[in-house]
BAPA-548954 format. One record per residue: residue number from 1; residue in one letter; chain; x, y, z of N, C-alpha, C, O in turn. Coordinates in pm, whole numbers, plus 50000, padded with zeros to 5 digits. Layout:
% BAPA-548954
(NUM A A (X Y Z) (X Y Z) (X Y Z) (X Y Z))
...
***
This chain:
% BAPA-548954
(1 M A (25895 62377 02939) (25841 62313 03002) (25855 62408 03122) (25924 62505 03154))
(2 D A (25721 62307 03188) (25694 62379 03331) (25807 62364 03466) (25916 62309 03481))
(3 I A (25747 62417 03521) (25823 62404 03629) (25837 62245 03729) (25940 62198 03778))
(4 A A (25709 62195 03736) (25691 62056 03784) (25734 61958 03683) (25708 61839 03705))
(5 A A (25794 61990 03579) (25824 61893 03499) (25967 61903 03540) (26029 61802 03576))
(6 L A (26018 62011 03536) (26129 62042 03553) (26203 61996 03669) (26301 61921 03673))
(7 S A (26123 62072 03789) (26155 61988 03907) (26161 61798 03936) (26200 61712 04014))
(8 M A (26090 61821 03809) (26068 61627 03848) (26204 61512 03744) (26248 61399 03765))
(9 A A (26227 61613 03636) (26355 61648 03575) (26492 61566 03653) (26550 61459 03671))
(10 M A (26485 61756 03691) (26573 61738 03821) (26587 61650 03948) (26687 61627 04016))
(11 S A (26485 61615 03958) (26479 61537 04097) (26570 61377 04089) (26657 61335 04166))
(12 T A (26490 61293 03928) (26545 61200 03827) (26696 61185 03820) (26766 61092 03858))
(13 T A (26726 61294 03765) (26880 61348 03728) (26962 61266 03861) (27015 61156 03874))
(14 Q A (26938 61402 03963) (26999 61351 04143) (27016 61273 04169) (27126 61235 04211))
(15 L A (26862 61167 04151) (26859 61055 04234) (26972 61012 04122) (27087 61047 04149))
(16 K A (26953 60946 04010) (27063 60854 03915) (27190 60880 03973) (27282 60798 03977))
(17 Q A (27194 60997 04018) (27334 61039 04072) (27423 60997 04160) (27542 60969 04151))
(18 Q A (27325 60996 04272) (27365 60915 04375) (27381 60783 04396) (27457 60734 04479))
(19 S A (27301 60718 04312) (27281 60581 04341) (27346 60516 04269) (27362 60395 04286))
(20 S A (27443 60641 04090) (27557 60609 04117) (27653 60558 04188) (27702 60445 04194))
(21 L A (27682 60703 04266) (27761 60743 04355) (27762 60610 04449) (27871 60557 04472))
(22 A A (27659 60561 04498) (27634 60460 04629) (27705 60348 04556) (27807 60302 04607))
(23 V A (27645 60283 04404) (27690 60160 04378) (27834 60190 04328) (27841 60120 04227))
(24 M A (27974 60265 04343) (28069 60331 04329) (28133 60331 04439) (28253 60358 04425))
(25 D A (28089 60306 04570) (28129 60383 04656) (28164 60225 04686) (28279 60190 04715))
(26 K A (28031 60113 04675) (28060 60019 04726) (28138 59890 04615) (28146 59777 04665))
(27 A A (28181 59904 04503) (28284 59889 04459) (28385 59910 04470) (28475 59868 04398))
(28 M A (28394 59981 04562) (28529 60089 04570) (28577 60007 04680) (28680 59940 04685))
(29 H A (28475 60024 04777) (28514 59899 04881) (28548 59785 04919) (28617 59745 05013))
(30 N A (28471 59718 04809) (28490 59555 04808) (28600 59527 04742) (28657 59420 04763))
(31 A A (28644 59610 04662) (28826 59624 04575) (28927 59665 04689) (29042 59620 04687))
(32 E A (28890 59740 04774) (28981 59740 04865) (28996 59620 04950) (29106 59582 04990))
(33 S A (28857 59544 04985) (28865 59425 05051) (28950 59350 05019) (29036 59292 05085))
(34 D A (28917 59352 04881) (28945 59219 04804) (29144 59187 04839) (29218 59102 04890))
(35 G A (29152 59369 04746) (29314 59359 04753) (29359 59352 04870) (29481 59360 04857))
(36 N A (29328 59339 05014) (29371 59316 05151) (29364 59272 05144) (29482 59238 05145))
(37 Q A (29298 59163 05123) (29247 59008 05122) (29438 58885 05041) (29521 58801 05072))
(38 V A (29396 58965 04945) (29508 58929 04818) (29621 58919 04906) (29692 58819 04915))
(39 V A (29643 59086 05005) (29783 59114 05016) (29798 59026 05161) (29917 59000 05182))
(40 E A (29713 58977 05260) (29751 58868 05270) (29791 58780 05316) (29876 58752 05401))
(41 M A (29688 58708 05224) (29677 58562 05096) (29890 58560 05123) (29981 58506 05185))
(42 I A (29862 58650 05036) (30035 58642 04955) (30181 58618 05108) (30288 58557 05120))
(43 E A (30109 58692 05179) (30225 58752 05299) (30193 58592 05386) (30298 58535 05415))
(44 K A (30104 58539 05415) (30082 58420 05457) (30146 58304 05379) (30129 58187 05415))
(45 S A (30238 58345 05243) (30250 58229 05122) (30337 58219 05136) (30385 58109 05110))
(46 I A (30421 58323 05187) (30572 58394 05186) (30620 58235 05258) (30530 58173 05313))
(47 P A (30755 58176 05257) (30819 58048 05362) (30900 58170 05429) (30927 58273 05367))
(48 H A (30936 58146 05566) (31037 58157 05640) (31213 58166 05593) (31290 58072 05576))
(49 P A (31241 58327 05580) (31383 58319 05487) (31459 58185 05551) (31558 58154 05485))
(50 N A (31445 58137 05615) (31559 58091 05654) (31529 57900 05644) (31617 57814 05653))
(51 L A (31359 57874 05620) (31423 57751 05617) (31430 57642 05490) (31350 57680 05405))
(52 G A (31465 57580 05469) (31539 57518 05316) (31637 57531 05336) (31696 57424 05344))
(53 S A (31722 57653 05358) (31881 57672 05372) (31954 57569 05419) (32042 57528 05343))
(54 Q A (31942 57512 05532) (32063 57435 05596) (32032 57277 05498) (31927 57241 05444))
(55 V A (32130 57227 05501) (32059 57083 05463) (32151 57029 05610) (32248 57100 05637))
(56 D A (32127 56921 05694) (32156 56839 05756) (32242 56756 05743) (32198 56689 05837))
(57 L A (32339 56692 05706) (32391 56527 05663) (32472 56495 05762) (32576 56429 05756))
(58 K A (32416 56548 05861) (32499 56448 05978) (32372 56295 05944) (32271 56285 05875))
(59 G A (32442 56205 06029) (32338 56038 06028) (32369 55934 06092) (32298 55834 06085))
***
């Protein structure tokens, strides 16, 4: 294999590796964002701890 072909093969491999890492980084960022949104949604859905614990029977 000559030098030019070897250089092209190494360059192609490096490009594939960089693009794979970029896609993985984007996926990790999206997963983290989605996880934060789920935690926020769960925190908002938890009712107040004293809400509904007492019944007013006066009338």
